[in-house]
N, C-alpha and C positions, 0 to 999 in steps of 0.2 A: 400494401404501408410504404409511406413515404421514406427513401433515405436521409433520415436525418444526418448522418453523418457529412453530408454533399451539400445542404442546407443551414440548418440551425448552427449545426458548429467549426461554419464555415473559418467562422472570427477565430479559433484557436487549432490552430495547425497544427500536424504532427512535428514532432521534435523535442528539444529542448530548451526553456526559455528561463532567464534568469529573473527572477519577480523580487521586487520590494516588498509587497505585503500581501496578503491572501486573507479575505475575507469571504467567510463560509456562514450562510444560514440556513434553518431546515426549512423547506418548502410545506405548505398542506396540500401538496398536488396528491392523487393517486396515481400509483403505477397502471397503466392502461394494459400492460402486458400481463402483468402477473394475475390480472382479475380473467383475462380474458383465455389464459392458459393457466387456469386453477386448477382443470381434473388433471389434467397432462402434468405439471409441477408435481401435484402430489401422488401420483403414478411413480414419475422419477423417483422422487425423495423417498419412496419404499425403498426402491431398487439400489438407492444411495447409500442409505444406510445400511443395508446387507454387506456392501464391499468395504464402507468405510461407517463402524460403529461408532466413532468419536465424531462425528457431525453432529453439531449442535446448531438445530434451528432457531438464532436469535436474531435479534433486529440487527442490520444495516443500512447504509444510506447511500442511495446513489446520486448523481449529479443530472439536475432537469433541468439547469439553465446556467451558465457561466459566460463572461465576457473578460478580456485584459484590457487595459488601457493604460499606457506610459507604465509596463510594467506592474502594475497593479490588478490583482486577480479579485472578481467578484462571481459567487456562484450562491445557487441555491442547491440542495440535496433534499430527495423524496425520503420517505421512510420506507421502507418492504423488508420481507425475511430472508433468511440465509437461503430456505428452498428454492424461494422463487430465483434468488440469483443465481445460485447454481444451476437451476433447469436453464436460464438461461446462456449462460456459459458453458454448457455440454453443449446446448444448439448451436454453437460458434458466434455468439452476440451477434445474434440479426439486430437492426435498427428497431429499436425501441423506446427511443423519446429520452435515453438515459446514457450517459458513461460511467464505467465501473473507478468512480474517485476514491483515492485514499491517498492517509497520512504515510511517509517512512521517514526514519533516521537515520540520515547519511554522516556517518561516525568517523571523526578522524582521531588517530591517536598522536600522541608527543612525538612520536617519531615517523608522524604522515602518512600512516596506513589505512585503508580506509576499512572498517570492518563489517562481514558479511556473515550471516549465518545461512546453514544449509537445512533445508526442511524437512522434516522428517517424513518416509513414508507413509502413507496413509492421510495428509493431510492436500490440500487443493493443488498447492506447489512441489510437492512431494518431490526430491533428489535435486531440488534448483536452491542455488546461491543466491541472496537478494540483501539488502539492509531491511532491518529491524522494519515490519509494517505490517498492517492489518485492516482490517474494515472500521469504517470510524462506524462508533458507537454510542448510547446514551450516556456514558462517562465523559465522552470529549463534548456536549451540548447543555450549555447553562441554560437557567432560567428563561432567559430572553428569547432562547432558540438560538444562539450564537454558538458556532463550530468552532472548536480551540483544538486546530492543526496541528501545532506546537504539543498540544496536552495530550493528544492522540497519539504523536512521536515517542514520547517519554515514557507512556504508557506500554508501549510495545518494546521500547527497550529494555525497561525493568520486566517485563514478562518473559520474555524472550534469553534475557541473557544475566538477568538477574543485579546488573549493576545499577548504582544508587543515580538519581537524577541530580541530584547535588554535586556528581562526580563531572557532569556536562554543562558546559556554556554552547549557547548557542551564537552562533555566526549572522551575520545579517542577512537578510534575505530569504528566499527560496528558491528551488531549482523544481519547474514545473517540468514535467514527461507527458507529451499524449503523443501516445502509439492507437492509433484507430480507436476502438472501445475503449482503451484506458487513459485514466488521467492521474498520474503519480505525483503529490505534491510534496517532496522532499525538502526537511528541514536540514540546514547545517550545523552539525553540533562538533565539537573538539572536547574528547575525553582527558581528565588529570589523569594518565595514567601511560605507559607505555604499552606497544602492542603484548609483548609476553604477561604483564601483568592483566591485561584486558583479556586475554585466550585465558591464562588461568584463572579466571572469575568466573568467566562466562560459562567453561566447560566445565567446572565446580558446580556452578548453576545448573547446567543442565543434566549432568550423571544424579543430582541429588532428586531431579523433578521427573516424577515416571511420566506423566502426562506432555513433557516437554515438545514442545512444536520441532525445535531444532534437536540434531546429532551430530551439528560440528559448526565450529567457527572456524571463517576463513577470512585472512589479512588480503587485502590488495595495495600491491606497490606500485605497479603498471598495467601498462596496456598487456602485457606480457602474460599475464595472470588471469586476464580474462578471457584470452585466446580460446582455450578449450574447457574453461568453466560452463557446466549447466547453468543458466540462468534463466528467467522470465524476461522477453525480449523487450518490455520497458527498461527493465533493470540494465541490459548491454549498452541500450541506445544511453542511458544516462551516464554509466560509468564511461563511456568511451567519449564523449562530449567535455566531461571534466578531468580525465587523466591527457586526454590529446591537447588541455588548457596548460597542462601541470598543476 
């Protein structure tokens, strides 16, 4: 198979890019990788469910085309299912014509801390800290096939922390982080509360949610807070870029 990371995606290099806009649409394409590996995907899913019974085979969207011009991103995403994504991930993200695109909520409190959550064991990123994030799904797509990444990020904040979207204000633009097969589109947000208040409310939500994805809230003040913190690689790259700029 052609190495699409060296051809199709060359115009979306690794690293962090500050975007002015982020336009996403659903494409009609089928994911050939999922069709070609259907038997292996089903077998892998059976084993994955044995070790992680809380896995759910829902619809997810993966980037199948992307372009950046004058800090404006345009991308299309095809529809697949979680079990196909999980097999692709477990195989080490082989070149498959897509990128793992997702939104995240980069939240700053009134006293300037960036708020991360640590994912509970048994989930895809168990034990790692990240900004509230998750797969783009049908709730983020309107009737015209437009994907609202802001909506996706706010939904993840509410699901993971219980914080009301009304308490959040969006800053201008977006942060795009490309790292190999992953494409994170971070929505910068400011929350109308202190770090202590955010942590208190979010941890109350976590304690009251038996199926919570998170087990802790972790405030980040500077690079020293990231040095020994387990995080997904894309999250570390984004935090280091943002914190280095102050």
